[in-house]
C-alpha positions, 0 to 999 in steps of 0.5 A: 576642497581636500580629500582624505585618504584612508590612512588619514581618515582612520587616524582622525576617527581614532580619538586617542591619535594625537596625529589624527587631532593635529591633522583635523585641526590643520584641515579645520584651519584650511576651511574644513571642507573635505571629503573621501572617495568611495574607495576610502569608504570601502577600505574604511568599512572593510577595516572596521567590519573585519575588526568587528568594531562599530562602524563610524558615522563616515556616511555623513562625509561627502563621498566621491564616487569612481566615475568613467572619467576617473577610470579613464584617468587611472588608466592613463596615470598607470601607463604614464607611471609604467613608462617610467618604470613605476608600479602603483597599486590600483587603489592609489591610482583610483583615488588619484584619478578622482582627486585630480579630476575633481581639482582637489588636493589629497591629504595622505600619509601614504608615500605611494602617492608621492610619485603621482605628484609629477602627473598632476596630483596635489597633496595637502601636506600634514 
């Protein structure tokens, strides 16, 4: 299973984005089974509402919520990174914890996630 980060979802939703089309084709070749986190849903909806754009039909995607177990994992990840002198955004930690706990891979263009590979985050390279 592959979980899409907000940046990737936005690229795919932008019909004019060649990079978005390429990413979507790679996802399809990989079986086409992908979803998003509730954090990505929030970030995407916020962006579209703020820009006064029609909200896309992303509600059709599988959405993985942020559970108690994910909160526990996010806190563990943050402490582990802090012990190494690395600061991570809360949303990055939350998305990473959901993906790790689901045994999934994250598809993102955001370099902030690279630091989390050392603590178990699998990335789907695009």
